[in-house]
N, C-alpha and C positions, 0 to 999 in steps of 0.2 A: 230518408226512406231506408235506413239501414244499408246504404249503398256500400259501406266499407266492410260489410260482413262477408266472410268466406267460409270454406269448409272447416268444420262441420256447420252447415247452415241450420238456423233455428227459426221457429215460427215467430213472427212479429207479435209481441204481446198486445192484447186489446186493452184499450183504456175505457172499456164499457163492458157490462155483463151481457152474455148471450141472450138474456131475457129482457134486455132494455128496450127493444123495439115492439112494444105491445100492439100498436095498430099498423105495423109495417111488415115485419117478419117474425114468425114465431120461433120459439126456442129450438124446435126440431129442425127447422130449416137452417138456422144459424149454426147449430151444433154439427149437422151433417157437413155443411159448407166449410166450417173452420176446422173442426176436430177430425174430420175424415178426409175430405177432398184436398184441402190445403195441406194438411199433414202428410198425405200420401205423396204429394209433389216434393215436399221437403225430404221425406224418407227415401224416395226414389233417387233424388239428386245426390244425397249423401252416399247412398249405396253405390251409385255409378262412379263416384269420385273416390271411393274408399281406397282403391289401389292405384290411383292416378296422382302420385306425389307431385308431379310437375304442374298439376292443375289446382292443387289445394290452396294456393295463396291467391287465386283469382277471385275477384268479386263477380256478382251476377252480371254486371255491365260488361266486364272484361270477357266473361264466358260467351255472352250473347253477341258481342260486337266483334269477336275474333273466332269464328267457327273453325277456321283452319288450324287453330291451336289444338283442337279436339281430335282424339283418335277416330279414324274413319269408322271403325266397327261400332263405336258407341256414340258417334256424333249426333245422329238423329234423336236418340233416346235422351242424351244429356240436354240438348236444346229444348226438347219437349218438356222435360222436368223443370229446367231453369225458367222457361217461359211461364209455367204454371206458378212457380214460386214468385217470380217478379210481378206478375199481374195481380196475384192475390195480396201481395204486400200493399199494392196501391189501393185496391178496391175496399179492403177492410179498414183502411185508414181514411178513406174518402167520405165515410159516413159516421155519424155519431148520434145517439139518442138525444143528446143535449148539445146540438151543434152550435158552434160559433158562426153566426150568420154574417158577421161583418167582413166584407171583402176589403183587402188592403187597397190603398190608393193605387199602388203600382199595378196590381192585378186587375183592378176595376178599369183602370185606364187602358190596359192592354186588351181586355175583353171588349170594351166599348169601341176601341180603335177598329177591331175586326167586325163586331156585330152591332155597333151603334148604341145598344142599350143592354142592360142586364136582362130585361124582359125578352128581347129578341134572342139573346144568347140561350136562355132557357128553352125558347121555342125551337131553335135550331138544334139544340142538344136532343130534345125529345124526338124531333124528326129523324135525326141520325139513328137513334135507338130503334125507332119503329121500322126504319128502312133496312136495318141490319137483320132483324129477326132474332132468333133464339140460339145463335151460335157465334159468340164472340164478345167483344168488349167495345165500349166507346169511352174515349179519353178526351180531356182537355189537355193539350200539349203545348210545349214551348219549343220553338225552333232555334237555330243557331244565331238568329238575329234578336231574340228576345220577344218575338211576336208569338201570339197564341192562336190556336185554331182547334176545332173539333176533329178528331181522327177516329175513324172506324177501323177496328181490327177484326177481320173475319177469322174464325177459328182460334187457335191457341197461340198465335204469334204475339210479339210485343212491338213496342215502338222503338226499341233500341237500334235495330239495323237501319231504321230510317233517320237515325240521329235526332230523335225527338224526345224531349224530356216530359214525362207524364206529370201533370199537376193534380188531377183527380180523375176518377174513372168509375164505371159501373159494369158489373158482370151481367151479361145477358144470356148466359147458359141457363137452361131450365132448372138446373139444380139450385140456382140462386133464388128462385121465386115460385116454382110450380106448385108447391104444396099450399101456398097462400093465394095465388092468382091464376092458376091453371094457364090458359093461353092469353090472358088479358095483360099483355106486356105494357100497354098504355097505362093501366092503373098502377102497375109496379113502378114504372119510371116516374110517374107523377108523385107517388108516395116517396120514392127515393129522393126526389128533389127537395122534400121537406127536411131531409136529414143530411144534406151535404155539409161536410165539415170544412168550412172555409178557413178555419185556423190551420188545418193541415195544408190546404191548397195554397194559402198565403206563404207558408214556410217553404213549400216545394218550389213555388215560383221564385222566391228569393234565392233559394239554393241554385236553381237553374241559371238565374242572372249572374250569380257569383261565379259559377262554373264557366259561363261564357266569357266573363271578364278575365278570369284566370287563364283561359285558353288564349285570349288576345295578347296577354302579357308574356306568354312563353316566347323565348328567343327563337327566331327563325333559323332553321338548319340550312 
């Protein structure tokens, strides 16, 4: 997920055209979301770090996991911008107009361990989205044990302070869907589910598991 990226941060390039989601999201919605809102978070974060030499080698994870490293006068602004960059990296890669629908054995087993079946997982994910409303994100995350669950994030926070690794996610802010769905979040979420990119999710879950294993192998101090 471009986790090794540091200042100056760059937008994650899309592997699909902004016009690719004909029956899901129109070009105007995608362009506003990617070229304006996401880019603004990137620009804001880079501007805030421009004169902070001691922070410029930190990754997004390191910035968000260690807020005490940040200067008090800029802390809230840096965290807000970094949250926006982090979450949008996940959500834009979580969907694809030509998605790979095959879930890896490892991820499928983890989902079914928690939710018993993929069908029930989809149902619970939709419930989480509808209960959150139009101000936040819903992620499928991996915890430090390799177990997965659905995590609702109210507002512009991330899963990083919770030590949870996002595998896929959906943006529920109105800018992500309003031009196409107005207040019909249910229809938006149901359409989004047709375009989940499990190729990305499979890779992210594998990355999370490897990070957990690496952490276990670190010598104890």
